[in-house]
Every structure is written in structure tokens, then in C-alpha cells.
C-alpha positions as CSV (number, residue, x, y, z in Angstrom):
1,M,106.4,74.4,96.5
2,P,106.2,75.7,92.6
3,A,109.3,74.1,91.0
4,T,108.3,77.0,87.9
5,D,109.2,79.7,90.9
6,I,113.0,78.2,91.0
7,P,114.6,80.0,88.1
8,L,113.3,83.1,89.4
9,I,114.6,82.6,93.2
10,K,117.9,81.4,91.6
11,K,118.4,84.7,90.0
12,Q,117.5,86.4,92.8
13,L,120.0,84.4,95.2
14,L,122.3,84.8,92.8
15,K,121.5,88.9,92.7
16,D,121.7,88.8,96.8
17,L,124.6,86.8,97.2
18,T,126.6,89.6,95.0
19,R,125.8,92.1,96.7
20,L,125.9,90.5,100.1
21,S,128.6,88.6,99.9
22,F,130.8,88.3,97.4
23,K,134.0,90.8,97.7
24,R,136.3,92.0,96.1
25,K,139.8,91.8,98.2
26,K,142.8,90.0,99.1
27,V,142.5,87.2,101.7
28,V,143.7,84.2,102.8
29,L,141.2,81.5,102.9
30,S,141.4,79.0,105.3
31,S,143.6,76.3,102.7
32,G,146.2,78.8,102.9
33,K,145.4,80.5,99.8
34,I,145.8,83.7,98.8
35,S,142.4,85.1,96.9
36,N,141.8,87.6,95.3
37,Y,138.1,87.9,96.1
38,Y,135.7,86.2,98.8
39,F,132.4,85.1,100.3
40,D,131.7,85.9,103.7
41,A,128.8,83.5,102.8
42,R,127.3,83.5,106.7
43,I,125.9,86.8,105.6
44,S,123.5,86.1,103.4
45,S,122.9,82.9,104.8
46,L,122.0,84.9,107.8
47,S,119.7,87.6,106.4
48,G,116.0,86.0,106.3
49,P,115.2,86.7,102.5
50,T,118.4,85.7,101.3
51,A,118.3,82.5,103.9
52,Y,115.0,81.4,102.4
53,Y,116.2,81.9,99.1
54,I,119.2,79.2,99.9
55,A,116.4,76.8,101.0
56,R,113.7,77.4,98.8
57,V,116.6,75.9,96.5
58,I,118.3,73.2,97.9
59,L,114.6,71.6,99.0
60,D,113.8,71.5,95.3
61,M,117.0,70.3,94.5
62,I,116.1,67.0,97.3
63,K,112.8,67.2,96.7
64,K,112.2,63.0,95.9
65,D,115.2,62.1,97.5
66,R,113.6,60.7,100.5
67,I,115.8,62.3,102.9
68,D,115.6,61.9,106.4
69,A,117.9,65.5,107.4
70,V,120.2,68.0,106.5
71,G,123.2,69.4,108.1
72,G,127.0,70.0,107.4
73,L,130.3,71.2,109.3
74,T,129.6,74.1,112.2
75,L,129.4,76.8,111.5
76,G,129.2,77.5,107.5
77,A,126.4,75.2,107.3
78,D,124.9,76.0,110.6
79,P,121.9,78.9,109.5
80,I,121.2,76.8,106.0
81,V,120.9,73.9,107.7
82,G,118.5,76.0,110.4
83,A,116.5,77.6,106.9
84,V,115.7,74.2,105.2
85,V,114.9,72.2,107.9
86,A,112.4,75.1,109.5
87,L,111.3,75.7,105.5
88,S,110.8,71.4,105.1
89,H,107.8,72.3,108.0
90,T,105.7,74.7,105.3
91,V,106.1,72.4,102.3
92,K,105.0,69.2,104.9
93,K,108.1,67.4,104.0
94,P,109.9,68.4,107.8
95,L,113.4,66.8,108.1
96,N,115.8,67.3,110.7
97,G,118.9,69.4,111.3
98,F,122.3,68.0,112.2
99,I,125.0,70.1,113.1
100,V,128.9,68.1,113.5
101,R,131.1,69.4,115.6
102,K,135.4,70.3,114.5
103,S,136.0,68.6,117.5
104,E,134.3,65.9,120.0
105,K,132.7,67.6,122.5
106,S,135.6,67.6,126.1
107,H,131.3,67.6,128.4
108,G,128.0,66.3,128.9
109,M,127.3,64.0,125.9
110,K,130.3,64.1,124.3
111,K,128.9,64.5,121.1
112,L,131.0,64.7,117.5
113,V,127.2,65.7,115.6
114,E,124.6,67.2,117.3
115,G,120.7,66.9,116.7
116,P,118.0,64.4,116.5
117,L,119.7,61.3,116.2
118,L,120.8,59.7,113.3
119,K,120.2,56.0,113.0
120,K,122.4,53.1,109.8
121,S,119.5,53.7,108.1
122,S,119.6,57.8,108.4
123,R,119.1,59.0,104.2
124,V,120.8,62.6,104.7
125,V,122.1,65.6,102.7
126,I,125.6,67.5,103.4
127,I,125.6,70.9,103.3
128,D,127.9,74.1,103.0
129,D,127.9,77.2,102.3
130,V,130.8,78.0,100.2
131,V,133.4,75.2,99.4
132,T,137.1,75.7,97.9
133,T,139.1,72.4,98.5
134,G,136.0,71.0,100.4
135,S,137.9,70.4,103.8
136,S,135.2,70.9,105.7
137,T,133.0,69.3,103.4
138,V,135.2,66.1,103.9
139,Q,135.0,66.2,107.8
140,A,130.9,66.2,108.4
141,I,131.2,63.4,105.4
142,E,133.5,61.1,107.6
143,A,131.6,62.1,111.0
144,I,128.3,61.4,109.2
145,K,130.6,57.7,107.3
146,T,130.9,56.5,111.2
147,I,127.4,56.9,112.2
148,G,126.5,54.5,109.0
149,C,124.5,57.0,107.4
150,K,123.3,57.0,103.3
151,I,124.7,60.5,101.9
152,V,122.6,61.0,98.9
153,R,124.0,64.4,98.1
154,V,126.3,67.0,99.1
155,I,124.9,70.3,98.6
156,A,127.2,74.2,98.5
157,V,125.9,77.1,97.5
158,V,128.9,78.4,95.7
159,D,132.4,76.5,94.6
160,R,135.4,77.9,94.1
161,L,136.1,75.1,92.0
162,D,139.3,74.6,93.0
163,G,139.4,71.2,94.0
164,A,136.0,70.0,96.4
165,Q,135.0,68.3,94.2
166,E,137.5,65.6,92.9
167,N,138.2,65.7,97.1
168,I,134.6,64.5,98.3
169,Q,134.2,62.6,94.6
170,K,137.0,60.1,96.8
171,F,134.4,59.5,98.8
172,G,131.8,58.0,95.9
173,L,129.9,60.9,95.7
174,K,129.1,64.3,93.9
175,L,129.1,68.0,94.8
176,E,126.3,69.7,93.8
177,P,126.7,73.8,93.5
178,I,123.8,76.1,94.0
179,F,126.4,78.4,92.2
180,T,130.0,78.2,90.9
181,I,132.5,81.5,90.9
182,R,131.7,81.3,87.3
183,D,128.5,82.8,87.9
184,F,129.7,85.3,89.6
185,N,132.7,86.6,86.6
186,V,135.9,85.8,88.7
């Protein structure tokens, strides 16, 4: 994956996110806050070309980190994790994926974290689509910390700049967004 094309991919990704996912309308966010704009990021992350661009950028961000797995809280992370895991194989750096449930499954294996077994020695990246306060990301961080994995990075496609960075820093981690709300001229 030539790094020289990442700026062009990011430019196309910003264009796609704006066209597909960014809506100027009044909405209530999961945090309960009212916003005059909304990112329906799953529209983008479930679009083949845009999912590819997101995965390419994330793989470029983590290429030197010796990562074993990527994952995050369902539902925002699910399509991104799938795209990153699939694309990682094509660039000869195969990764496993994991999905953190919102609550432990009440039947079967009663798992909170789905996917290939993570070990204490696993080096992981937590992924989210859009972060506001970071509560979904924090929930994934807490679940992975109980396993004992080393969280190497925390990446979001879009940071709304509304407290996520500070909430994630409480865990000694830094949020690394691909874009912030400022990139959308809000």
C-alpha cells in the first residue's frame, strides 16, 4: 500500500462522508445532547468504496504498530472492523477482528467480546465510527481492558470534538480521529 496515495484517499473519503453521511438537521444524540448536524456514518461504512477508503486510512495509521486485532463496540465499529480485517489480508498484514457487545450475551457462550480469542498479550486497536463524548469507545476500552490486552491505539472516523478525547485520556489513551468536525466546516 503506497503511502503516497493516502492524502488522495483521505480527500475522497472526506468528500464521500460529506455526501453520504453528513446531514444538517436538528437531532438528539445518544448522549442526550441536541445537535444541528448528524453523521450517519453507517451509510458510509456500509458503502463498498467508502468502507475501502476508511480501511486503507486505518491500515496506514497502524502499519508500524505490530497489531494483532482491531475492534470496537457494536454497531458503529462492525462494518469498519470487517473492512479493515478483509483489507489487511490483501496487504499481507492479516489482522483479526473483534466486536464488543453492549452487554454480555445471556445464552450460549455468554460472551461480551466476539471474534477470535484475544489473549493478554494481544495488541489491539479500538475503532469507532463517530465519537461525541466517547461513551461507546470507553465501553469497548473497558471490555478489552478486562481481558488484559494492550490497547495500542484508539481511532475514530469522525470526532465531533465534544469530550471524547478527554474521556479516553482518562485511560491513558489518545483518540486519533481521521477527521474532526472542523473538516466539515461546522
